[in-house]
C-alpha positions in Angstrom: 92.7 142.7 117.5 91.1 143.0 120.8 90.0 140.1 123.4 87.6 141.1 126.0 86.9 139.0 129.1 84.6 139.3 132.2 85.6 137.3 134.8 84.9 136.1 138.4 87.9 136.9 140.6 87.0 135.0 143.8 86.9 136.0 147.4 89.9 138.1 148.3 93.2 136.0 148.2 91.4 132.8 148.6 92.0 131.5 145.0 95.8 131.4 145.9 95.4 129.8 149.3 94.4 126.5 148.3 90.6 127.0 149.2 88.6 124.0 147.6 85.5 126.2 146.8 87.7 128.1 144.2 89.1 125.2 142.4 86.8 125.2 139.5 87.0 128.8 139.0 90.7 128.7 139.2 90.8 126.0 136.4 88.5 128.1 134.2 90.8 131.1 134.5 93.8 129.0 133.8 92.1 127.5 130.7 90.9 130.9 129.4 94.5 132.0 129.5 95.6 128.9 127.6 92.9 129.1 125.0 93.5 132.8 124.1 96.2 134.2 122.0 98.8 135.6 124.6 98.0 139.3 124.6 100.9 142.2 124.5 99.1 144.3 127.1 96.3 143.8 129.6 93.9 146.6 130.6 91.9 145.7 133.9 88.6 147.1 135.1 88.4 145.9 138.8 85.5 146.1 140.9 87.7 147.3 143.9 88.5 150.6 142.4 86.0 153.3 142.4 86.6 157.2 141.7 84.4 160.3 140.9 85.6 160.2 137.2 87.6 157.3 135.3 91.3 157.1 136.7 93.9 155.2 134.9 97.2 153.9 136.2 100.2 155.5 134.5 103.1 154.2 136.7 105.8 151.9 135.1 106.1 149.8 138.2 103.0 149.7 140.2 103.1 148.5 143.6 100.5 146.0 144.8 97.5 146.9 147.2 96.6 144.3 149.5 93.1 145.3 149.9 91.8 142.5 151.8 91.5 141.9 155.6 91.7 139.1 157.9 93.5 136.6 156.0 96.7 134.7 156.8 100.1 136.4 156.8 101.2 134.9 153.4 98.3 136.7 151.8 100.1 139.9 152.2 103.3 138.7 150.6 102.0 137.7 147.5 103.9 139.0 144.5 102.9 140.0 140.9 105.7 142.2 139.7 103.9 143.0 136.3 105.0 146.2 134.8 102.8 149.0 133.9 102.3 150.3 130.4 102.3 154.3 130.1 101.7 154.0 126.2 98.6 152.1 126.7 97.6 154.3 129.6 97.8 157.4 127.4 95.8 155.7 124.8 93.0 154.7 127.3 92.9 158.3 128.6 92.8 159.7 125.2 90.1 157.3 124.3 88.0 158.2 127.3 88.4 162.0 127.0 87.9 161.8 123.2 84.4 160.5 123.9 83.7 163.5 126.1 84.1 161.7 129.5 86.5 163.4 132.0 89.3 161.0 132.8 92.5 161.3 135.0 95.9 159.8 135.0 97.1 158.2 138.3 100.9 157.8 138.7 100.6 156.5 142.3 98.0 154.0 142.4 99.0 150.4 142.3 97.5 147.1 141.3 94.6 145.8 143.5 93.6 142.3 144.2 91.1 142.4 141.6 93.9 142.6 139.2 96.8 140.5 140.6 94.9 137.5 141.9 93.4 136.5 138.8 96.3 137.4 136.7 98.7 135.4 138.9 96.3 132.3 137.8 96.1 133.3 134.4 99.7 134.5 133.5 101.8 133.5 136.5 105.1 134.7 134.9 103.8 138.3 135.3 105.5 139.1 131.9 102.6 141.2 130.4 102.5 144.7 131.2 99.1 145.9 132.5 96.9 149.0 133.2 94.1 149.5 135.6 90.9 151.6 135.0 88.6 152.6 137.6 85.0 152.2 138.0 82.9 155.3 138.4 81.5 155.8 142.1 77.9 156.7 140.5 77.7 153.0 140.0 75.5 154.1 137.0 75.2 151.0 134.5 74.6 153.2 131.4 77.5 155.3 132.0 79.7 152.1 132.4 78.3 151.1 129.0 79.5 154.5 127.6 82.9 154.2 129.3 83.3 150.9 127.5 82.1 152.2 124.4 85.0 155.0 124.4 87.5 152.2 124.6 86.6 151.0 121.1 88.9 153.9 119.9 91.9 152.1 121.3 94.4 151.3 118.7 96.7 148.8 120.4 97.5 145.6 118.9 96.8 142.3 120.7 95.1 144.0 123.8 93.3 142.0 126.3 90.7 143.9 128.3 89.5 142.3 131.5 86.5 143.0 133.5 87.3 141.7 137.1 84.3 141.2 139.0 81.9 138.4 139.9 78.5 137.9 138.5 77.1 136.8 141.9 78.1 139.1 145.1 76.0 138.6 147.8 78.4 138.3 150.9 75.7 136.9 153.2 74.7 134.1 150.7 78.4 133.3 150.2 78.6 132.2 153.8 75.2 130.3 154.0 76.1 127.0 152.3 73.2 124.7 151.5 70.8 127.7 151.0 68.7 126.2 148.1 66.6 129.3 147.9 69.5 131.4 147.3 71.0 129.1 144.9 67.6 129.2 142.9 67.4 132.8 142.9 71.0 133.0 141.8 70.3 130.5 138.8 67.6 132.8 137.5 69.8 135.6 137.5 72.7 133.8 135.8 70.5 132.4 133.0 69.1 136.0 132.4 72.5 137.4 132.3 73.8 134.7 129.9 70.7 135.1 127.6 71.3 138.9 127.4 75.1 138.6 126.8 74.7 135.5 124.3 71.5 135.9 122.5 72.2 137.1 119.0 68.6 137.6 118.2 68.7 140.6 120.5 69.1 143.9 118.8 72.1 145.9 120.3 69.6 148.7 121.4 67.8 145.8 123.4 70.9 144.5 125.0 72.1 147.9 126.0 68.8 148.6 127.4 68.6 145.3 129.5 72.2 145.6 130.8 71.4 149.5 131.7 68.4 148.3 133.7 69.9 145.2 135.0 68.2 145.8 138.4 64.8 144.9 136.8 66.4 141.3 136.2 65.0 138.4 138.3 66.4 138.5 141.8 69.0 141.2 140.5 69.3 143.0 143.9 69.5 139.5 145.9 72.6 138.7 143.6 74.0 142.3 143.8 72.8 144.3 146.7 75.6 146.5 145.5 76.6 146.6 142.0 80.3 147.0 141.7 81.2 143.5 141.0 78.7 143.5 138.1 79.7 146.7 136.4 82.8 145.6 134.8 80.7 143.6 132.6 78.9 146.6 131.3 82.2 148.2 130.5 83.3 144.9 128.7 80.1 144.8 126.8 80.4 148.5 125.9 83.9 148.0 124.6 82.6 145.0 122.5 79.3 146.3 121.3 77.8 143.1 120.6 76.8 139.5 121.7 79.5 137.4 123.4 81.4 134.7 121.5 81.3 132.5 124.6 79.9 132.2 128.0 81.3 130.1 130.6 79.7 128.8 133.9 82.1 128.9 136.9 81.7 128.2 140.7 83.5 129.9 143.5 82.6 130.2 147.1 80.0 127.3 146.1 77.9 129.8 144.0 77.3 129.8 140.3 78.7 132.6 138.3 79.4 133.7 134.6 82.5 134.6 132.5 82.0 136.2 129.1 84.4 136.4 126.1 84.7 138.4 123.2 87.2 138.6 120.2 87.0 141.7 118.3 
């Protein structure tokens, strides 16, 4: 069994600092973990790691990367001592290269905040081994769907694949509260995204085409001036290969976003 979950991970370490604009998102992440069967291992595709070809963490005890700036000192002492999982990492590398995509194992790279911030909310005991998979810096949506499709070959029992991003990621709009025009544009894009990911009447060829050409959606480039926080969704869809089982509306930084869940 595989579970696949595309999430919003919020703004830097703010979800763990008592920020009220993250409370609803935090609760949604906790509830997701409580309602899913507890996984044996977790594979995270984070918006905060881009490489030329897919890289996979292979260390047994990866360090944390505090890849955010200008936050209180306690933000840089957050701990999440999850172990790595070299067996899973080897399978991920094998699945990707087996699909004809070049991939590289990375024994030095640690876990970034796109991994440890949401997982500290979801699985605070840090007792589930984790592996991270990078995005490709070409930012090509179709290529990321193909990357996800390669993960269909994984034969790892009770695996959770998490695409950690944010289905709305316009930094200027985050810090312009009360901008009703921005909220209206975002609502149109989120509705489009939920339709594409959820509608069982779409063929998979149609769904794949729409997610590959996501920039044609209503107000897409307003919601994602740069697409790195959306692309983990394309990887998740590729790994699932069908409409999601559940779509959840969440709010963070006072902006609407979506989470999507599949059980395969």
